[in-house]
C-alpha positions in Angstrom: 5.3 -55.8 -78.1 2.1 -57.5 -76.9 0.8 -57.9 -80.4 4.1 -59.0 -81.8 4.6 -61.9 -79.3 0.9 -62.8 -78.5 1.1 -66.1 -80.3 4.7 -67.0 -79.3 4.0 -69.3 -76.4 5.6 -70.8 -74.5 9.2 -69.7 -74.3 11.6 -70.8 -71.5 10.7 -69.2 -68.2 10.4 -70.3 -64.7 7.0 -68.6 -64.3 5.3 -71.8 -65.5 6.9 -73.8 -62.7 6.6 -71.3 -59.8 3.9 -68.7 -60.3 1.3 -70.3 -62.5 0.4 -73.2 -60.3 0.2 -70.9 -57.3 -2.0 -68.4 -59.2 -4.4 -71.2 -60.2 -4.9 -72.0 -56.5 -5.7 -68.5 -55.4 -9.5 -68.7 -55.9 -9.5 -71.9 -53.7 -7.5 -70.7 -50.7 -9.0 -69.1 -47.7 -5.9 -67.2 -46.8 -3.2 -65.9 -49.1 -0.5 -67.6 -46.9 -2.0 -71.0 -47.9 -0.2 -70.9 -51.2 3.0 -71.6 -49.3 1.5 -74.7 -47.7 -0.2 -76.1 -50.7 2.8 -75.9 -53.1 5.7 -78.4 -53.1 8.7 -77.7 -51.0 10.7 -76.3 -53.9 8.1 -73.8 -54.8 7.6 -72.5 -51.3 10.9 -70.6 -51.1 10.4 -69.0 -54.6 6.9 -67.6 -53.7 7.9 -65.8 -50.5 7.8 -62.1 -51.2 5.9 -62.5 -54.4 2.4 -63.1 -53.0 0.8 -59.9 -54.5 2.4 -60.8 -57.9 0.7 -64.2 -57.7 -2.6 -62.6 -56.9 -2.2 -60.2 -59.8 -1.5 -63.2 -62.1 -4.6 -64.9 -60.9 -6.7 -61.8 -61.6 -5.3 -61.4 -65.1 -5.9 -65.1 -65.7 -9.5 -64.7 -64.7 -10.0 -61.5 -66.8 -8.5 -63.1 -69.9 -10.0 -66.6 -69.1 -6.6 -68.0 -70.0 -5.2 -70.4 -67.4 -2.6 -72.2 -69.5 -0.5 -69.7 -71.4 1.9 -67.0 -70.4 -0.3 -64.3 -71.9 -1.8 -63.0 -68.6 1.7 -62.7 -67.2 2.9 -60.9 -70.3 -0.1 -58.5 -70.3 0.5 -57.8 -66.6 4.1 -56.9 -67.3 3.2 -54.7 -70.3 0.6 -52.8 -68.3 3.1 -52.4 -65.4 5.8 -51.1 -67.8 3.3 -48.7 -69.4 2.2 -47.3 -66.0 5.8 -47.1 -64.9 6.8 -45.0 -67.8 3.9 -42.6 -67.1 4.8 -42.4 -63.4 8.5 -41.8 -64.3 7.3 -38.9 -66.5 5.2 -37.5 -63.7 8.0 -37.8 -61.1 10.6 -36.2 -63.3 8.3 -33.4 -64.3 7.7 -32.6 -60.7 11.4 -32.2 -60.0 13.0 -31.1 -63.3 10.4 -29.8 -65.7 8.6 -31.1 -68.7 11.5 -31.4 -71.2 13.7 -33.4 -68.9 10.7 -35.5 -67.9 10.0 -36.2 -71.6 13.6 -37.3 -72.0 13.3 -39.6 -68.9 10.1 -41.1 -70.3 11.8 -41.9 -73.7 14.9 -43.2 -72.0 12.9 -45.7 -70.0 10.5 -46.5 -72.8 13.2 -47.2 -75.3 15.4 -49.2 -72.8 15.6 -52.9 -73.5 15.6 -54.4 -70.0 11.9 -53.8 -69.0 10.8 -55.6 -72.2 13.2 -58.5 -71.4 11.5 -58.8 -68.0 8.1 -58.8 -69.8 9.1 -61.5 -72.3 10.4 -63.8 -69.6 7.3 -63.1 -67.4 9.3 -61.8 -64.4 7.9 -60.2 -61.3 10.1 -57.1 -61.1 7.9 -55.0 -63.4 4.9 -55.0 -61.0 7.1 -54.3 -58.0 8.7 -51.3 -59.8 5.3 -49.9 -60.8 4.1 -50.1 -57.2 7.2 -48.5 -55.9 6.8 -45.6 -58.3 3.2 -45.4 -57.3 4.3 -45.0 -53.7 6.7 -42.2 -54.7 3.9 -40.4 -56.6 1.5 -40.7 -53.7 4.1 -39.4 -51.4 4.8 -36.4 -53.7 1.0 -35.7 -53.8 0.9 -35.5 -50.0 2.6 -32.2 -50.1 0.2 -30.5 -52.5 -3.2 -31.9 -51.6 -5.3 -31.9 -48.4 -5.7 -35.0 -46.2 -2.0 -35.7 -45.8 -2.4 -38.7 -43.6 -4.5 -40.4 -46.3 -1.8 -39.8 -48.9 0.9 -41.1 -46.5 -1.3 -44.2 -45.8 -1.8 -44.9 -49.5 1.9 -44.4 -50.2 2.8 -46.8 -47.4 0.3 -49.3 -48.7 1.7 -49.2 -52.2 5.2 -49.5 -50.9 4.2 -52.4 -48.7 2.6 -54.4 -51.5 5.5 -53.6 -53.8 7.7 -55.6 -51.3 5.3 -58.5 -51.7 5.3 -58.4 -55.5 9.0 -58.4 -56.2 
């Protein structure tokens, strides 16, 4: 999907209005909460609860050295979907075995809605990946040592998932 749509830019999405200007300001703010103050009044209410997503966009803009197109947002979504499919396989294998996990993996991977979110540069893909990461870390707390560390990492992942979606 990334190769197929790499040069199709831009398409109608609200990410250009709400997320990209805030992501461009991330390197210049002292505190993350300043993105709510520096943006216009309309953008403020759309950025609440999506602060980590804006930071991730800023990181991908820096890594790709692309501050104008939707490619960093699309790549972030594709990586989130790829990681989510692997995490779904891991979680399903833990509960139901490898064959059902493989079926769950293909059911998610072949589903249309994650790719629609990627094409329109939406924030739900990152939040879903971080939520699944929290579940995997919580499941790992029962089979590895240092249970408080696994609980802490799971809670951290769940917490930042709330601030990315």
